[in-house]
C-alpha positions in Angstrom: -85.7 -84.3 57.6 -89.4 -84.7 56.7 -90.6 -82.0 54.3 -91.5 -78.4 55.9 -92.9 -75.4 54.8 -90.0 -73.4 56.6 -87.8 -71.7 53.9 -84.4 -72.5 55.6 -83.6 -74.9 58.4 -80.9 -75.4 60.6 -80.6 -78.8 62.7 -78.3 -79.0 65.5 -75.5 -77.3 63.6 -71.8 -77.1 65.3 -69.0 -75.4 64.2 -65.1 -75.3 65.6 -61.5 -75.0 64.0 -58.5 -76.3 64.8 -56.3 -75.0 67.1 -54.1 -72.2 66.5 -51.2 -73.8 68.4 -49.8 -77.2 68.1 -51.2 -79.5 70.7 -54.1 -76.9 71.5 -57.6 -77.6 71.7 -59.9 -76.9 68.9 -62.3 -73.4 69.3 -65.8 -74.0 69.2 -67.7 -71.4 67.8 -71.4 -73.2 67.8 -72.8 -76.1 69.2 -76.4 -77.9 68.4 -77.8 -74.9 67.0 -81.3 -75.1 65.8 -83.2 -72.6 63.8 -86.0 -72.1 61.1 -87.1 -69.4 58.7 -90.3 -68.8 57.7 -90.9 -67.6 53.7 -90.9 -63.6 54.1 -90.4 -63.6 57.5 -87.0 -61.6 59.0 -85.0 -62.8 61.8 -82.0 -60.6 63.7 -79.2 -62.7 64.8 -77.5 -60.5 68.0 -74.4 -61.0 70.1 -71.3 -59.8 71.5 -68.3 -59.5 68.9 -66.9 -62.7 68.2 -70.0 -64.6 69.4 -70.2 -66.5 65.7 -73.2 -63.9 64.6 -71.1 -64.4 61.0 -70.1 -67.5 61.0 -73.6 -68.5 61.8 -75.1 -66.7 58.7 -72.4 -68.3 56.5 -73.0 -71.8 57.8 -76.9 -71.1 56.9 -76.3 -69.7 53.4 -73.9 -72.4 52.2 -71.0 -70.5 52.2 -69.4 -72.5 55.5 -69.6 -76.0 56.3 -70.4 -76.9 59.6 -68.8 -79.7 61.5 -72.1 -81.2 62.7 -75.8 -81.1 61.8 -77.4 -80.0 58.7 -78.6 -76.8 56.9 -81.8 -77.0 54.9 -82.7 -74.7 52.1 -86.3 -75.3 50.4 -86.2 -79.4 51.0 -82.3 -79.5 49.8 -79.7 -80.6 52.3 -76.8 -78.2 51.1 -74.5 -80.8 52.6 -75.1 -82.6 50.1 -74.6 -80.4 46.6 -71.7 -80.3 45.0 -69.8 -76.6 44.8 -71.4 -75.6 41.2 -75.0 -76.8 42.1 -74.6 -74.6 45.7 -73.4 -71.6 43.8 -76.3 -72.0 41.4 -78.8 -72.3 43.8 -77.1 -69.0 45.9 -77.2 -66.9 42.4 -81.0 -67.8 42.0 -82.4 -67.9 45.4 -80.5 -66.1 48.0 -79.4 -62.2 47.9 -76.3 -61.4 50.2 -75.8 -57.5 51.7 -72.4 -57.8 53.8 -71.0 -54.7 55.7 -68.5 -53.6 52.9 -70.5 -52.9 49.8 -68.1 -55.5 47.9 -68.4 -54.0 44.7 -66.6 -54.7 41.6 -64.5 -51.1 41.4 -63.7 -50.8 37.6 -67.6 -51.2 36.6 -70.2 -49.2 37.1 -73.4 -49.2 39.5 -75.7 -50.6 36.9 -73.5 -53.1 35.5 -72.6 -54.7 39.0 -76.1 -55.1 39.1 -76.5 -56.7 35.9 -73.6 -59.2 36.5 -75.7 -60.5 39.0 -78.4 -60.6 37.0 -76.9 -62.6 34.3 -75.2 -65.0 37.0 -78.6 -66.1 37.9 -79.6 -66.5 34.5 -80.7 -63.4 32.8 -79.7 -62.7 29.1 -77.4 -59.1 28.5 -81.0 -57.3 27.7 -82.9 -59.1 30.4 -80.2 -57.9 33.0 -79.9 -54.3 32.1 -83.7 -54.1 32.6 -83.6 -55.5 35.7 -80.8 -53.6 37.0 -82.4 -50.3 35.8 -85.4 -51.5 37.5 -83.8 -52.4 40.7 -81.8 -49.4 40.8 -84.5 -47.0 40.2 -86.4 -48.5 43.5 -83.3 -47.8 45.8 -83.3 -43.9 44.2 -80.3 -44.1 42.0 -81.7 -43.6 38.8 -79.4 -40.8 38.1 -76.3 -42.6 39.2 -76.6 -45.8 36.8 -73.4 -44.7 35.2 -71.3 -44.2 38.2 -68.3 -46.0 39.5 -68.0 -47.0 43.3 -65.3 -44.6 43.9 -68.3 -41.7 42.9 -70.2 -43.0 45.0 -71.1 -42.0 49.0 -71.1 -45.0 51.2 -75.0 -44.7 51.7 -75.2 -44.6 47.8 -72.7 -47.5 47.6 -74.8 -49.7 50.1 -78.1 -49.1 48.0 -76.0 -50.6 44.9 -75.3 -53.7 46.9 -79.2 -53.8 48.1 -80.6 -53.7 44.3 -77.8 -56.7 43.4 -78.8 -59.0 46.1 -82.3 -58.7 45.2 -82.1 -58.3 41.3 -83.0 -62.4 41.2 -85.8 -61.9 43.7 -84.2 -64.2 46.2 -86.4 -65.9 48.2 -84.3 -64.9 51.6 -81.6 -62.1 51.6 -78.8 -62.7 54.0 -77.5 -59.5 55.5 -74.2 -59.0 57.8 -73.8 -55.8 59.4 -75.5 -53.8 56.2 -74.7 -50.8 57.8 -72.0 -51.0 60.3 -69.9 -48.9 58.0 -72.5 -46.4 57.4 -72.8 -42.7 59.3 -76.1 -42.5 61.5 -77.7 -40.5 58.7 -76.8 -43.2 55.9 -77.1 -45.9 58.7 -81.2 -45.2 59.1 -82.2 -44.6 55.5 -80.3 -47.8 54.3 -82.3 -49.7 57.1 -85.7 -48.2 56.4 -84.9 -49.0 52.2 -83.9 -52.6 53.3 -87.2 -53.4 55.5 -89.3 -51.5 53.2 -88.4 -53.5 49.9 -88.0 -56.9 52.0 -91.6 -56.5 52.4 -92.4 -55.1 49.2 -90.8 -58.0 47.6 -92.1 -60.9 50.1 -87.7 -61.7 50.5 -87.1 -63.7 54.0 -84.2 -62.0 55.8 -81.7 -63.2 58.0 -79.9 -60.2 59.8 -76.8 -60.1 61.7 -76.6 -56.8 63.6 -75.1 -55.6 67.0 -77.4 -52.9 66.9 -80.8 -53.8 69.1 -83.0 -51.0 67.3 -82.3 -52.5 64.2 -82.9 -55.7 64.9 -86.7 -54.9 66.8 -87.5 -53.9 63.4 -87.3 -57.7 62.6 -90.1 -60.4 63.7 -87.8 -62.4 66.0 -84.6 -61.5 67.8 -82.5 -64.7 68.5 -79.2 -64.1 70.3 -75.4 -66.1 70.6 -74.1 -66.5 73.8 -72.1 -69.2 74.8 -72.1 -71.1 71.7 -76.1 -71.6 71.9 -78.9 -69.7 70.0 -82.0 -68.2 72.4 -84.9 -66.5 71.0 -84.5 -62.9 73.2 -87.8 -60.9 71.6 
């Protein structure tokens, strides 16, 4: 593909999984998906449970390969990168938030963020400084030394947001980031997420079943019958 001003491009991406029973037909999840995200732009992906939303996000982030098509990020074809190069790219240029916070249980809040910073290339001292700054930004300066089992669900997701943003990525991938939270914590995390995305100038690919949440993005696309279409 030619060089593009888009940050992320999916071109005719398809994904299927082998049949679970001998002689069965493969399970087709995505067919000929096109998607483009410009820098600092937020796009929400909606759809029914099992429609392929999370699969699409994982393919876009290079966490899963596709059976057909191409994924380009900053004019690099992800399918041509070896595992080390792909891991390096993700740690430096991408951030991830999932429904579960996936924090390291034996590490404190700041240590969870520091590890991400060091994987991204920071020294120990730099990681500590960055960790303090970003945790202060998400309102957790008084919880730096608390382990995940000492934090509420909303606080754990705020640590996850801090961890995702500590390396100042170009894009943030968020898969149902408020799906496991109660209404109050979900609203708080949602507000924080969009505030930081705007403040940091980060692109956002958000997977959610919550249409009100999705409407805070610049564009909403829906997966239905293995294809993707803009609905708002």
